[in-house]
C-alpha positions in Angstrom: -0.1 -0.2 0.0 1.7 3.3 -1.1 1.5 6.1 1.4 5.2 7.8 0.6 3.0 11.2 0.5 1.3 11.2 3.6 4.3 9.4 5.0 6.9 11.8 3.7 4.7 14.5 5.4 5.3 12.7 9.1 8.7 11.8 8.5 9.1 15.9 7.8 7.5 16.6 11.0 9.8 14.6 13.0 12.7 15.8 11.3 11.4 19.6 12.3 11.0 18.0 15.8 14.0 16.8 16.4 16.0 19.5 14.5 14.5 21.9 17.7 11.5 22.9 16.0 7.6 22.4 16.7 5.0 21.0 14.2 1.6 20.2 14.5 -0.9 18.4 12.2 -4.5 17.4 12.0 -5.2 13.6 9.7 -8.3 13.7 8.7 -10.2 11.2 6.8 -13.2 8.9 6.6 -13.3 6.0 8.8 -10.8 3.0 7.8 -8.7 5.1 5.2 -5.6 4.7 7.3 -5.4 7.6 9.7 -4.6 5.0 12.4 -1.6 3.2 10.7 -0.4 6.1 9.9 0.1 7.4 13.5 1.2 4.0 14.3 3.7 4.7 11.3 5.0 8.3 13.0 5.1 6.7 16.4 7.5 3.6 15.3 10.0 6.1 13.2 10.7 9.1 15.7 13.8 7.3 17.5 15.0 9.8 19.7 11.9 11.1 20.4 9.5 10.4 23.7 5.9 9.3 22.2 3.0 10.0 24.4 -0.2 9.0 23.0 -4.1 8.8 23.5 -7.2 7.9 21.4 -10.7 9.0 22.3 -12.9 6.4 23.1 -16.5 7.6 22.0 -18.3 5.9 25.2 -15.7 8.1 27.5 -16.8 11.7 25.7 -18.2 12.8 28.9 -15.5 12.2 31.4 -13.9 15.3 31.4 -9.8 15.8 31.1 -10.2 12.2 30.8 -8.2 12.1 27.0 -5.4 14.6 28.4 -4.7 12.8 31.5 -4.6 9.6 29.4 -2.1 11.3 27.2 -0.4 13.4 29.5 0.0 10.3 32.3 3.2 9.3 31.3 5.1 12.7 31.8 3.1 14.1 35.4 5.9 13.3 37.0 7.5 16.6 35.4 4.6 19.0 36.8 6.2 20.1 39.5 8.5 22.4 37.1 5.5 24.1 36.2 4.6 27.4 37.7 1.5 27.3 40.9 -1.2 28.4 39.1 -0.1 26.5 36.3 0.2 23.3 38.6 -2.9 23.9 40.9 -5.0 23.7 37.9 -3.9 20.7 36.3 -4.0 18.8 39.4 -7.3 20.2 39.8 -8.5 19.4 36.5 -7.2 15.6 37.2 -9.0 15.6 40.6 -5.5 15.1 42.1 -6.0 17.9 44.6 -8.6 20.3 45.6 -9.0 23.5 44.4 -11.6 26.1 42.8 -12.5 24.8 39.6 -9.7 26.1 36.7 -10.4 28.3 33.9 -9.9 26.1 31.0 -7.0 28.5 29.4 -5.3 27.9 32.5 -5.3 24.4 31.7 -4.1 24.5 28.4 -1.6 26.8 29.5 -0.3 24.1 31.9 -0.6 21.6 29.3 1.7 23.9 26.9 4.1 24.6 30.0 4.5 20.4 30.6 4.8 19.3 27.2 7.8 22.2 27.2 9.2 20.8 30.3 9.3 17.0 29.1 10.8 18.4 26.0 13.6 20.2 27.5 14.8 17.1 28.3 14.1 15.1 24.7 11.8 16.0 21.8 8.4 15.3 22.0 5.6 13.8 19.8 2.1 13.6 21.3 -0.3 11.3 19.0 -4.1 11.7 19.6 -6.3 9.1 17.9 -10.0 9.1 17.4 -9.8 12.7 18.1 -13.6 13.3 17.8 -14.2 11.1 20.5 -12.1 13.2 22.8 -13.8 14.9 25.7 -14.3 18.7 25.2 -12.1 19.8 27.9 -8.8 17.7 26.8 -9.6 19.3 22.9 -10.1 22.7 24.2 -6.9 22.5 25.9 -4.9 20.3 23.7 -6.4 22.6 20.7 -4.7 25.9 22.6 -1.7 24.1 23.3 -1.2 23.4 19.7 -1.9 27.5 18.6 0.9 28.3 21.3 3.4 25.7 20.5 6.7 27.9 19.0 9.6 26.8 19.5 9.8 23.7 21.6 10.8 20.3 20.0 7.1 18.9 20.3 5.2 17.5 17.8 1.1 17.4 18.3 -0.2 15.1 15.6 -4.2 14.3 16.0 -6.3 11.6 13.6 -10.1 12.6 13.2 -12.4 11.5 10.6 -13.4 15.5 10.8 -11.3 18.3 11.3 -13.5 19.7 14.8 -13.6 23.6 15.7 -11.2 23.2 18.2 -8.8 22.4 15.5 -10.3 24.8 13.1 -7.2 26.2 10.8 -4.6 24.1 12.5 -2.3 22.5 9.4 -4.0 19.4 7.7 -3.3 16.2 6.2 -6.4 15.0 4.3 -6.2 11.3 3.8 -8.0 9.6 1.1 -8.2 6.2 -0.3 -5.8 4.2 -2.4 -5.3 4.5 -6.4 -7.0 2.0 -8.3 -3.9 -0.1 -8.8 -3.1 -0.2 -5.3 -6.7 -0.8 -3.9 -6.7 -3.5 -6.6 -3.8 -5.2 -4.9 -5.1 -4.8 -1.4 -7.9 -6.5 -2.3 -6.5 -9.5 -4.1 -4.4 -10.4 -0.7 -8.2 -10.7 1.3 -9.7 -12.2 -1.3 -9.6 -16.2 -0.5 -10.9 -17.0 -4.5 -11.5 -16.2 -7.5 -13.5 -13.2 -8.6 -14.7 -12.1 -11.9 -12.5 -8.8 -12.6 -15.3 -7.0 -13.4 -16.9 -7.9 -9.6 -13.6 -6.5 -8.4 -13.3 -3.1 -10.3 -16.9 -2.8 -8.9 -15.6 -3.2 -5.3 -13.0 -0.7 -5.7 -15.1 1.4 -7.1 -17.8 1.2 -4.4 -14.9 1.3 -1.6 -13.2 4.2 -2.8 -10.0 2.6 -2.0 -10.7 2.5 1.6 -8.4 0.3 2.9 -10.3 -1.3 5.6 -13.4 -1.2 3.3 -11.2 -3.0 1.0 -10.3 -5.9 3.8 -13.3 -6.2 5.7 -16.5 -5.9 3.1 -15.4 -9.2 1.7 -14.8 -11.2 5.2 -17.9 -13.5 5.7 -19.2 -12.7 2.1 -20.0 -16.0 0.4 -18.0 -16.2 -3.1 -21.4 -16.6 -4.8 -22.6 -13.6 -3.2 -19.4 -11.9 -4.1 -20.1 -12.7 -7.8 -23.6 -11.7 -7.9 -23.5 -8.2 -7.7 -21.3 -7.0 -4.7 -21.1 -3.8 -6.3 -25.3 -3.0 -6.5 -25.9 0.5 -4.6 -26.5 0.3 -1.0 -28.2 3.4 0.8 -26.1 2.5 4.5 -22.8 4.8 4.5 -19.2 3.2 3.7 -18.5 3.2 7.6 -22.0 1.4 8.2 -21.4 -1.2 5.6 -18.0 -2.1 7.4 -19.1 -2.1 11.0 -21.8 -3.9 8.9 -19.0 -6.7 7.6 -17.3 -6.6 11.4 -21.1 -7.8 12.6 -21.4 -10.6 10.2 -17.1 -12.0 11.5 -18.7 -11.6 15.0 -21.7 -13.8 13.7 -19.3 -16.5 13.6 -18.2 -16.9 16.7 -19.3 -18.8 19.4 -22.3 -17.0 21.9 -19.6 -16.7 24.5 -16.9 -14.9 22.5 -19.5 -12.8 21.1 -20.4 -11.5 24.6 -17.3 -11.4 26.1 -16.4 -9.0 22.9 -19.5 -7.1 23.8 -18.5 -6.4 27.8 -15.2 -5.6 26.2 -16.8 -2.6 24.0 -19.0 -1.7 26.7 -15.6 -0.7 28.9 -14.2 2.4 27.6 -11.2 1.9 30.5 -9.4 -0.6 28.0 -8.2 -2.1 31.4 -8.2 -6.0 30.7 -8.5 -7.2 34.5 -11.5 -5.0 34.8 -13.2 -6.9 31.8 -11.9 -10.3 33.0 -13.7 -9.8 36.7 -16.8 -8.6 34.9 -16.9 -11.6 32.4 -16.6 -13.8 35.9 -19.7 -11.9 37.2 -21.4 -13.0 33.5 -19.9 -16.3 33.6 -18.0 -15.9 30.9 -14.9 -18.5 30.7 -11.4 -16.9 30.2 -11.2 -19.2 27.2 -13.8 -17.7 25.3 -11.3 -14.9 24.6 -8.9 -17.3 22.1 -11.5 -16.8 19.2 -11.7 -13.3 19.3 -7.7 -12.8 19.2 -7.6 -15.7 16.8 -10.3 -13.9 14.3 -7.9 -10.6 14.8 -10.8 -8.6 16.2 -9.3 -7.7 19.4 -6.1 -8.2 21.5 -6.0 -8.3 25.1 -2.4 -7.0 26.7 -1.7 -4.4 28.5 -5.1 -2.8 27.4 -8.0 -4.6 25.2 -7.4 -2.7 22.2 -10.0 -3.9 19.0 -8.8 -3.6 15.4 -10.8 -1.0 14.6 -13.1 1.2 16.5 -15.9 0.3 14.2 -14.9 -3.2 15.1 -15.5 -1.5 18.8 -19.6 -0.1 17.7 -20.4 -3.6 16.0 -19.5 -5.4 19.0 -21.4 -3.3 21.1 -24.1 -2.9 18.8 -24.3 -6.4 18.4 -25.6 -6.9 22.3 -29.3 -7.8 22.4 -30.8 -5.1 24.4 -31.6 -6.5 27.3 -28.2 -8.0 28.1 -26.8 -3.9 27.6 -27.9 -3.7 31.3 -26.6 -7.2 32.6 -23.2 -6.0 31.0 -23.1 -2.7 32.4 -24.2 -3.5 35.8 -21.1 -5.8 35.8 -19.1 -3.3 34.7 -19.9 -0.6 37.7 -19.8 -3.6 40.0 -16.3 -3.9 39.2 -15.1 -0.6 39.4 -13.6 0.7 42.3 -16.2 3.3 43.6 -12.7 5.3 45.2 -10.4 5.8 42.2 -13.1 5.8 39.6 -16.5 7.2 40.7 -17.7 9.0 37.7 -17.2 5.8 35.5 -18.8 3.8 37.8 -21.6 6.0 37.9 -21.8 5.9 34.7 -22.1 2.3 33.6 -25.6 2.4 37.0 -26.9 4.8 35.0 -26.3 2.7 31.4 -27.5 -0.5 33.6 -30.8 0.9 35.0 -33.7 -0.6 33.1 -35.6 2.6 34.6 -35.9 5.9 37.1 -33.2 5.1 39.6 -33.0 7.4 43.0 -30.3 5.8 44.2 -28.2 5.9 40.6 -29.4 9.5 39.8 -27.9 10.9 43.1 -24.9 9.4 42.1 -24.7 10.8 39.1 -25.3 14.8 40.6 -22.4 14.0 42.9 -20.3 13.2 39.8 -21.6 16.2 37.9 -20.0 18.2 40.9 -16.8 16.7 40.6 -16.7 17.3 37.1 -17.9 21.1 37.8 -14.9 21.2 40.6 -12.3 20.2 37.9 -13.6 23.0 35.5 -15.4 20.3 33.1 -18.3 21.9 32.7 -19.8 20.3 29.7 -19.4 17.0 31.5 -21.1 18.0 34.5 -23.7 19.3 32.1 -24.4 15.5 30.7 -23.7 14.0 34.2 -26.8 16.4 35.2 -29.1 15.4 32.3 -28.6 11.9 32.7 -29.2 12.2 36.4 -32.5 14.3 35.9 -33.6 11.5 33.2 -33.5 8.6 35.8 -35.1 10.8 38.7 -38.5 9.2 39.5 -39.9 12.2 41.6 -40.9 15.2 39.3 -40.1 17.6 41.2 -36.6 16.6 41.9 -35.9 16.2 38.3 -36.9 19.0 37.2 -34.4 20.8 40.0 -31.6 18.3 38.0 -32.5 19.7 34.2 -32.6 23.6 35.3 -28.9 22.3 37.1 -28.1 20.7 33.6 -29.2 23.9 31.8 -27.3 26.1 34.0 -24.1 24.2 33.8 -24.5 24.2 29.8 -24.9 27.6 29.9 -21.9 27.9 31.8 -19.8 25.7 29.3 -21.1 28.0 26.6 -24.0 25.3 24.9 -26.6 28.4 25.0 -28.7 26.6 22.5 -28.9 23.2 24.6 -29.4 25.1 27.6 -32.5 27.0 26.3 -33.9 23.1 25.3 -33.4 22.2 29.2 -35.3 24.9 30.1 -38.2 24.1 28.0 -38.1 20.6 29.9 -37.8 22.2 33.3 -41.1 24.3 32.5 -43.1 20.9 32.5 -42.5 21.0 36.1 -43.4 20.4 39.0 -41.9 24.2 39.7 -42.4 26.1 42.7 -42.5 29.6 42.3 -39.0 30.3 43.0 -37.8 27.8 40.7 -40.0 29.4 38.1 -39.0 32.7 38.6 -35.2 31.2 38.7 -35.6 29.5 35.4 -36.8 32.9 33.7 -33.6 34.5 35.8 -31.6 32.0 33.6 -33.1 32.6 30.0 -32.3 36.2 30.3 -28.5 35.7 31.6 -28.6 33.6 28.4 -29.9 36.1 26.0 -27.5 38.7 27.5 -24.9 36.0 26.5 -26.6 35.9 22.9 -26.0 39.8 22.9 -29.6 40.3 22.9 -29.9 43.1 25.5 -33.5 44.1 24.8 -34.9 41.1 25.2 -32.2 40.0 28.3 -33.3 43.1 30.1 -37.1 42.2 29.9 -36.8 38.6 30.6 -34.4 39.9 33.8 -36.9 42.5 35.1 -40.0 39.9 35.1 -37.7 36.9 36.9 -36.8 40.0 39.3 -40.2 41.1 40.4 -41.1 37.5 40.5 -38.1 36.5 43.1 -39.4 40.0 45.3 -41.5 38.0 47.6 -39.4 34.7 47.4 -35.6 35.9 48.2 -35.1 39.6 48.4 -31.4 39.2 47.6 -31.2 37.2 44.9 -34.1 39.4 43.2 -31.9 42.5 44.1 -28.7 40.3 42.3 -31.5 40.1 39.4 -32.4 44.0 39.3 -28.7 44.8 38.5 -28.2 42.0 35.4 -31.9 43.6 34.2 -30.2 47.2 34.5 -26.8 45.9 32.8 -28.7 44.3 30.2 -30.7 47.4 29.7 -27.8 49.7 29.6 -25.7 47.0 27.3 -29.2 47.7 24.9 -28.8 51.2 25.3 -32.2 52.2 25.8 -32.4 54.9 28.5 -35.8 55.9 27.5 -37.2 52.8 27.9 -35.7 49.8 29.4 -33.1 51.7 31.5 -35.3 53.9 33.2 -38.4 50.9 34.0 -35.5 48.9 35.0 -34.2 51.3 37.4 -37.4 52.6 38.6 -38.2 48.9 39.3 -35.3 48.4 41.4 -35.8 51.8 43.7 -39.4 49.7 44.0 -38.1 46.4 45.4 -37.5 45.8 48.9 -34.5 47.0 50.5 -31.0 44.8 50.8 -29.5 43.3 54.3 -28.1 45.3 57.1 -25.3 45.5 56.5 -25.8 46.2 52.7 -23.6 44.0 50.6 -21.6 45.9 47.4 -24.1 44.5 45.1 -27.0 46.4 47.1 -25.3 49.6 47.4 -24.5 49.6 43.7 -27.9 48.4 43.0 -29.2 51.8 44.6 -26.7 53.9 43.1 -27.9 53.0 39.7 -31.2 52.9 40.1 -30.6 56.6 41.9 -28.7 57.6 38.5 -31.4 57.1 35.9 -34.0 57.7 37.8 -33.1 60.9 39.9 -29.7 61.9 37.8 -26.3 62.2 39.1 -26.6 64.7 41.7 -28.6 62.3 43.5 -26.7 59.3 43.0 -23.4 60.6 43.6 -23.2 60.0 47.5 -24.2 56.2 46.8 -22.2 55.9 44.2 -19.2 56.8 45.8 -20.6 54.3 48.8 -20.7 51.5 46.2 -17.2 52.5 45.1 -15.4 52.0 48.1 -17.5 48.9 49.1 -16.3 47.3 45.4 -12.6 48.1 45.7 -12.7 46.6 49.1 -14.2 43.3 48.1 -12.1 40.1 49.0 -10.2 38.9 45.9 -9.2 35.9 47.9 -9.3 32.7 45.9 -12.7 32.0 46.2 -14.0 35.4 45.6 -11.8 36.6 42.6 -14.2 35.0 40.0 -17.0 37.3 41.3 -14.8 40.0 42.5 -13.7 40.5 38.4 -17.5 40.7 37.2 -18.2 43.2 40.0 -15.1 45.4 39.2 -14.9 45.1 35.8 -15.7 48.0 33.4 -19.6 47.0 33.6 -19.6 48.1 37.7 -16.7 49.5 39.3 -15.2 51.2 36.8 -17.9 53.1 35.8 -18.6 54.4 39.3 -15.1 55.5 39.0 -15.5 57.3 35.4 -18.8 58.2 37.0 -17.3 60.0 40.0 -13.7 61.3 37.6 -11.8 59.8 40.2 -8.3 58.9 36.8 -6.4 57.8 39.2 -8.3 54.9 41.1 -9.9 53.9 37.7 -6.4 53.4 36.9 -5.4 51.1 39.7 -8.4 49.4 39.8 -8.0 48.6 36.2 -4.4 47.5 36.9 -5.9 45.5 39.5 -8.3 43.6 37.5 -5.9 42.7 34.7 -3.3 41.1 37.2 -6.4 39.1 39.0 -7.4 38.0 36.0 -3.6 37.4 34.8 -3.0 35.0 38.4 -6.5 33.3 37.7 -5.8 32.6 34.2 -9.4 34.1 33.5 -8.6 34.9 29.7 -12.0 36.1 28.5 -12.1 38.3 32.0 -8.7 39.6 31.2 -9.7 41.2 27.7 -12.1 42.7 29.0 -9.3 43.8 31.8 -7.1 45.1 29.1 -9.9 46.9 27.4 -10.2 48.8 30.5 -6.6 49.7 30.9 -6.0 50.8 27.5 -9.1 53.0 27.5 -7.4 54.5 30.8 -4.0 54.5 28.9 -5.2 56.7 25.7 -6.4 59.3 28.1 -3.2 59.0 29.8 -1.7 59.9 26.7 0.2 56.6 26.8 -1.2 55.5 23.4 1.6 53.1 22.6 0.9 51.2 26.5 -2.6 51.2 24.8 -1.2 49.7 22.0 0.5 47.1 23.5 -2.3 45.9 25.5 -4.7 45.7 22.5 -2.0 43.5 21.0 -2.3 41.1 24.0 -6.2 41.4 22.9 -5.5 40.2 19.8 -2.6 37.4 21.9 -5.8 36.1 23.7 -8.0 35.6 20.5 -5.6 33.6 18.9 -4.7 31.9 21.6 -8.5 31.2 22.6 -10.6 31.7 19.8 -13.2 33.8 21.4 -13.1 37.3 19.4 -10.9 40.4 20.2 -12.6 43.1 22.4 -13.1 45.5 18.8 -13.7 48.7 20.0 -9.9 49.0 22.3 -8.5 49.0 18.3 -11.4 51.1 17.4 -10.6 53.7 19.9 -6.8 53.6 19.6 -7.1 54.2 15.7 -9.0 57.1 16.5 -6.9 58.5 19.1 -4.1 57.9 16.5 -5.4 59.5 13.9 -5.3 56.6 11.4 -8.1 57.8 9.5 -8.7 54.8 6.9 -8.6 52.5 9.7 -10.3 54.2 11.9 -13.3 55.0 10.0 -13.6 51.1 8.3 -13.4 50.0 12.1 -16.1 52.6 13.1 -18.6 51.6 10.3 -18.1 47.8 11.2 -18.7 48.5 14.6 -21.9 50.2 13.9 -22.8 47.7 12.0 -22.1 45.3 14.6 -23.9 47.0 17.2 -27.0 47.5 14.7 -27.1 43.8 14.3 -26.7 43.0 18.0 -29.1 45.7 19.4 -26.6 47.1 21.6 -27.2 50.8 22.2 -23.9 51.0 24.4 -21.4 49.7 21.6 -22.8 52.0 19.1 -22.1 55.2 21.9 -18.2 54.0 21.9 -18.4 54.3 17.8 -20.1 57.5 18.0 -17.1 58.9 20.3 -14.5 57.4 18.2 -16.1 59.2 15.5 -16.2 62.3 17.1 -12.6 62.0 18.6 -11.6 61.1 14.9 -13.5 64.3 13.3 -13.0 66.8 15.5 -8.4 65.9 15.3 -9.3 66.0 11.6 -11.1 69.4 11.7 -14.4 68.0 10.1 -16.3 69.6 13.1 -20.1 69.6 11.9 -19.6 65.1 11.7 -18.0 65.6 15.4 -20.6 67.7 16.8 -23.3 65.2 14.9 -21.5 61.9 16.0 -20.9 63.2 19.7 -24.6 65.0 20.1 -26.1 61.4 19.5 -23.8 60.2 22.5 -24.9 62.8 24.4 -28.9 62.6 24.0 -28.0 58.8 24.7 -27.0 59.6 28.2 -24.9 56.2 28.4 -23.7 55.6 32.1 -19.8 56.1 32.0 -19.3 57.4 28.6 -20.0 61.2 29.6 -16.8 62.3 30.4 -15.5 61.0 27.2 -17.8 62.2 24.4 -17.8 65.8 26.7 -14.7 67.6 25.7 -15.7 66.1 21.8 -19.2 67.6 21.5 -18.1 71.2 23.4 -15.4 71.6 21.0 -17.1 70.7 17.9 -20.0 72.7 19.0 -17.8 75.6 19.7 -16.7 75.2 16.4 -20.0 75.5 14.2 -21.3 78.1 16.3 -24.0 75.5 18.4 -23.5 77.9 21.2 -26.9 76.7 22.9 -25.7 72.6 22.7 -21.7 74.2 24.2 -24.1 75.3 27.4 -25.9 72.4 27.3 -22.2 70.2 27.8 -21.5 73.0 30.5 -24.6 72.5 32.1 -23.9 68.6 32.4 -20.5 69.1 34.0 -21.4 71.9 36.6 -24.2 68.9 37.8 -20.7 66.8 38.2 -18.6 69.6 39.1 -21.2 70.4 42.5 -20.9 67.2 43.7 -17.9 65.7 42.4 -15.1 68.5 42.3 -11.9 66.3 41.4 -9.6 68.3 39.2 -10.2 66.2 36.4 -14.0 67.2 36.2 -13.0 70.7 37.1 -10.4 70.9 34.5 -12.8 69.8 31.4 -15.5 72.1 33.0 -13.0 75.4 33.0 -12.2 74.2 29.3 -16.0 74.6 28.2 -16.3 78.0 29.7 -13.5 79.3 27.6 -14.8 78.1 24.8 -18.3 80.2 25.9 -16.2 83.1 27.1 -14.6 86.1 25.6 -11.1 88.8 26.2 -9.8 87.9 29.6 -12.1 85.6 30.9 -11.2 82.9 28.5 -7.7 83.2 28.5 -8.2 82.8 32.4 -10.3 79.6 31.9 -8.0 78.2 29.7 -5.2 78.7 31.6 -7.3 76.9 34.6 -8.3 74.1 32.6 -4.3 73.7 31.8 -3.4 73.9 35.7 -6.2 71.6 37.0 -5.6 68.8 34.0 -1.9 69.2 34.7 -2.2 68.0 38.0 -3.6 64.7 36.7 -2.6 62.3 34.8 -5.0 62.8 32.2 -2.5 64.0 29.7 -4.2 63.7 26.8 -6.8 66.1 27.3 -4.2 68.2 28.8 -2.4 68.4 25.3 -5.5 69.1 24.2 -6.1 71.9 26.2 -2.9 73.5 24.9 -3.8 73.0 21.3 -7.1 74.7 22.1 -5.7 78.0 24.1 -3.0 78.4 21.2 -5.7 78.5 18.8 -7.5 80.5 20.4 -4.6 82.9 21.4 -3.7 82.8 17.4 -7.5 84.1 16.5 -6.7 86.9 19.2 -3.2 88.1 17.0 -0.9 87.2 20.7 1.4 84.8 18.0 4.1 84.7 20.7 2.1 83.4 23.6 0.2 81.1 21.1 3.3 80.0 19.7 4.4 78.7 23.4 1.3 76.9 24.0 1.4 75.3 20.6 4.7 74.1 20.5 3.9 72.8 24.1 1.0 70.9 22.3 3.0 70.0 19.4 5.6 68.2 21.5 3.1 66.5 23.6 0.5 65.1 20.9 3.6 64.1 19.0 5.4 61.9 21.8 1.9 60.9 22.3 1.6 59.6 18.7 -2.2 61.4 18.6 -0.6 62.3 15.1 -4.1 64.3 13.6 -4.3 66.6 16.7 -0.3 67.1 16.1 -0.9 68.0 12.7 -3.5 70.5 13.6 -1.1 71.9 16.1 1.9 71.9 13.5 -0.2 74.0 10.8 -1.2 76.7 13.4 2.2 76.9 14.5 3.0 77.2 10.6 0.6 80.3 10.6 2.0 81.7 13.5 5.3 82.1 11.5 7.5 79.0 13.1 8.9 76.0 11.7 8.5 73.2 13.6 12.0 71.0 14.0 11.5 66.9 13.1 12.8 64.3 15.6 16.3 63.9 16.7 18.5 61.3 14.3 19.2 59.6 17.3 15.4 58.6 18.6 14.8 58.0 14.8 17.6 55.4 14.6 16.1 54.0 18.0 12.7 53.8 16.4 13.9 51.8 13.0 15.9 49.4 15.0 12.8 48.6 17.2 10.7 48.2 14.6 12.6 45.3 13.0 11.0 43.2 15.2 8.3 41.2 14.8 5.2 41.9 17.4 6.3 39.0 19.5 9.5 39.8 19.7 8.6 43.5 20.6 6.6 42.1 23.6 9.1 39.6 24.9 11.7 42.5 24.5 9.1 45.0 26.8 8.9 42.5 29.3 12.2 41.4 29.5 12.9 45.1 29.9 10.3 45.2 33.0 12.4 42.1 34.5 9.8 39.3 34.0 11.5 36.3 33.5 11.3 33.6 30.8 8.6 31.4 32.6 6.8 34.6 33.6 7.0 36.4 30.5 5.8 32.7 29.1 2.7 32.7 30.8 1.7 36.4 30.2 1.8 36.2 26.6 1.0 32.6 26.3 3.8 31.0 25.1 6.2 28.3 26.3 9.3 29.7 28.5 11.4 28.2 25.9 9.6 30.1 22.9 10.3 33.5 25.1 14.3 32.8 25.3 14.1 32.6 21.4 12.3 35.2 20.9 14.8 37.1 23.0 17.4 35.9 21.4 15.9 37.4 18.2 15.4 40.5 20.0 19.2 40.8 20.9 20.3 39.9 17.5 18.1 42.5 15.8 19.2 45.3 18.5 22.8 44.6 18.5 22.6 44.1 22.1 24.2 41.1 24.2 22.2 41.2 27.6 18.8 42.1 28.9 20.2 45.2 31.1 20.6 47.0 27.4 17.3 46.9 26.7 16.4 49.6 28.8 19.0 51.7 26.1 17.1 50.5 23.4 13.4 50.3 24.4 12.2 53.3 26.1 10.7 52.5 29.3 6.7 52.6 29.6 3.7 53.1 31.7 2.5 50.3 34.1 0.2 48.2 32.3 -0.7 45.7 35.4 2.0 43.9 34.4 3.2 43.5 38.4 1.4 43.0 41.7 2.3 45.9 43.9 1.0 48.8 42.0 -1.1 51.7 42.8 -4.1 50.3 45.8 -7.6 51.1 44.3 -8.9 51.2 47.9 -6.8 54.4 48.5 -9.4 56.6 47.0 -7.4 60.0 45.4 
C-alpha cells in the first residue's frame, strides 16, 4: 500500500521536531482510510523522541479531561516544574488535588508548559487518535496548546474523521483512498478465491480505495454473493457497511466469545483485568477470548485493543438490548468506587432499566466533581442523565435546571434553552419558576440580545421579590446591566431602574451589590447629583471586596468595566480608575481567566489612551488580539477602534467605526454604538471635521450612557463651539456643572473650565483656558491636557497673540507628537506654521532607535518589553501564552536585531513604559485619590 506522500509529511514533522522546532498536524479522513496506520508509522519512526499517546473513546466523551490525562499520564512526574497556578490548575483538572474550578485556558497553559518542560530533555511527539471522541475539555486544552507551540521540540498530531471547531485553522493532512492499482492489490490480498474482474472493479469503485473497506467488506461474504452483485448500490454509508462486515464476522464466533467482545466494547477504560472480572460475574470463561484473538478482532495485552473503532462499535451494537444492562451492571460492580467513581456512576446509569434515585444521586455527585475540575460540559451531561433517571418529578425538574445552568456555563446556549423548556414541564414552585426566567434572561444577554435580556431579567426580578430578596436584587442589577448594554435609556434602562427602586431593601449591613444597585437606580431615575453619594459608597465597597481565591471570579465581574470602573469614571476619579484597572488585569492574569482578562485589558487600554500613553494602550490591545488568537474568543474590537481614532489613522478608524456601528445595529447594543460614536467624534475633531464630530457626539450625549459622559463631553463642546452651536456648548457646560457641584475632582473641573473658556471672550476666556491647563496638569489625563494647550494656542492665535500662541502650540505639538496622536499633532503643526514658526523634526538618535525596534515582530517586541521590565522567561511565557523556551528564542532574536548582548541593555533601546498591569504591588485602588 503506497502512502509515500503522507509518510513524507510525517517524516518531515519528525525531522523538524528532532531539529528543535515544533509542528502540529491534523490528519483527517473517513473511517478506515488509514489514519491510525499513519500514526503507527509516525510512532515507529520517531527514534530519539519520546512518544506519548491517547485515543478517544466514544463512551468516554463525557468524562472531563479523561483524554488529556491519558495522554499526559506518562509525564506527570514533571508537573512540579510548572508555575504554581498552572500546577494547581492541572492537579484540579485531573482530580488529584482540591481547589476552585480552574479556568480552561489556564489548564491549556499548564499543558503547554508541561510539554515544553518534558521536551527540554528529549524531543516530544504527542499522538492523539480518534480526536472526534475525545472529551471536550481535553480537546480545548490541546487545541490551545497546538496554537501556542513555537520554539519547542514538540510534535502534536491528531487523527480525526473531520477536524472539529477546536482544531480549526491548524495544518491539515487529508488522507484519501488508495489509487486503483494499490486498491486492487490490497483487495486481492483479502480475497480467498477468484473473483470476476468486473466485480473486483466494482468493489474498488464502491469502497473508493478505503483500505479497511477493501479488507473487511469481503470477509464473511460467500463467493457466490460476491459474484452476484457486491457492487450494487446500497443506502448505508461506507462506515456503516464496514461495521456490518465486522458484525458478520462476530456472528461466526461462539456465543461466549461474542458476549466477551460485547462486554469489552462496553468498557472504555481498556483495562483487561476489569473486563475479566466483569466477565467472571457474567459466567463468561477465560477461554472465550481465544477465538476473538484468533479472528484478529481484539488484543488482550496491557490494554484491550479492538482492531478498529468500528469493530468495537459493531461488537457493542450486536449485544441484545436485554443484555446491555447486565453488561454495564457487571462493569459497575467491578469498578472501584473510590478510584473511579464517575465511570462507575456512568455504568450504573447505563445499567438502570428505568428511573432510580440512587443512581441519579450518584450521577449528580459525579457532576459536582466534574464541575469542580472545570469540566462544565461533562457536568451538564451527568446532570442531564441524572434528571432522566429521577423518579420524583420535582427533583427531576431541579436537576434539569442545574443541567441547563451547566450548559450555559459551558457555552452551549441553545442546548441550555432546550433544557429550560424541559424544566418548565415541572412541577416548579414559584422560586424555581423565577429562576428559570432569570436563567433565560442571562442566556439572552450571553447571546447579545440586550433588550430581550433586560425584559426577561426584570420579570424574573419582580417574581423573586417576594421569594428571595437578595436574589431579587442581584437580578435587578443584571436587568439594569442588560438594559444599559442595549442602550435604551428612555425605555428599558429607566423602567429597570424604577423597578429596582421599588424592590425590597437590601440587608443591613448592605452588600456591595446592594449599594451598587441603589446607585444605578438613583442615577437613572433621579439624576447624577442625587446618585453621587451612593455611587461613592458603592465604589468604596466594591474596591474593598476580598479577592481571595474563592472570591476572585465574582470580584472580576463586579470590578469589571460594567461595575466598579463605570462608577470610578462617573465619579471622575482617574487615579482610582487606573489602580482598579491594573488590579483587574493582575487578578485575571493570576487566575488564568483569559476572557475576563480581555475586558480588563480593554478597560486599562482606555485609561492609557486618556493618559496619553498610546503605545502602552497599543501593547494592551495587541495582548487582547493574542488572547483572541489563543482562545478563539473574539478581540474586544472597540479598543482597537478607540486607539485608531486617537492616533488619527483615518482609513483604518473609519472602517472600524462603520463595522462597529453595523455590529451594534445587528446586536441591538446601543452602548457599543455609543463607543463608535465617541471614536467618530474624536477622529473628526482631530481632522477638523467639526460638523461631523458635533453630530456624532450629540447622538451619544442624548443617550446619556453611563460612564461615557467623561469621554464624549470634551468632543461635544469643542465641535459645537467650532460650528457656532452655542446652545449645545451650554448644554455640555450644564451637564458638567452638575458633576462639579458634587464630585469636584481636578479632572472634571479641568474639563469644565475648558468648556467655560469656549463660551467666553477676552480676559475671561484667557483665565478659563489657563485654569483648565492648571487643573488638568495636576492629573494623569495627559491627552486632554495636550488638547487644552492646543485649544488655548488656537484661541491665542485668533486673538493675534502670536508669541503667546507659539508657546502653547509648541507644548501641544510636542506632547501630541510624543503621544502618537498624529492628527491632533498635525493640527498643532499647522497652527504653528500660521504663527510663522517651523516645527523641528525628531532627532536622529530617536529615529535610529525607532527604526531598530521596528524590525522586531509583534511577539518579539512584547517579549523584549517584558524582559526589560524584569520578568523572567517563565513569567513572560505565562503572560504571552507561550512556553519559556519560546520566550527565550524570541529574546535571542531581539538581541540579534537590536545589536545588544543582555537584558540589562534593553533599557537603552526600549524606552520605559507606564504600568500596564504587569506585576502586583502597584497602586491600591482602595486608596481614594
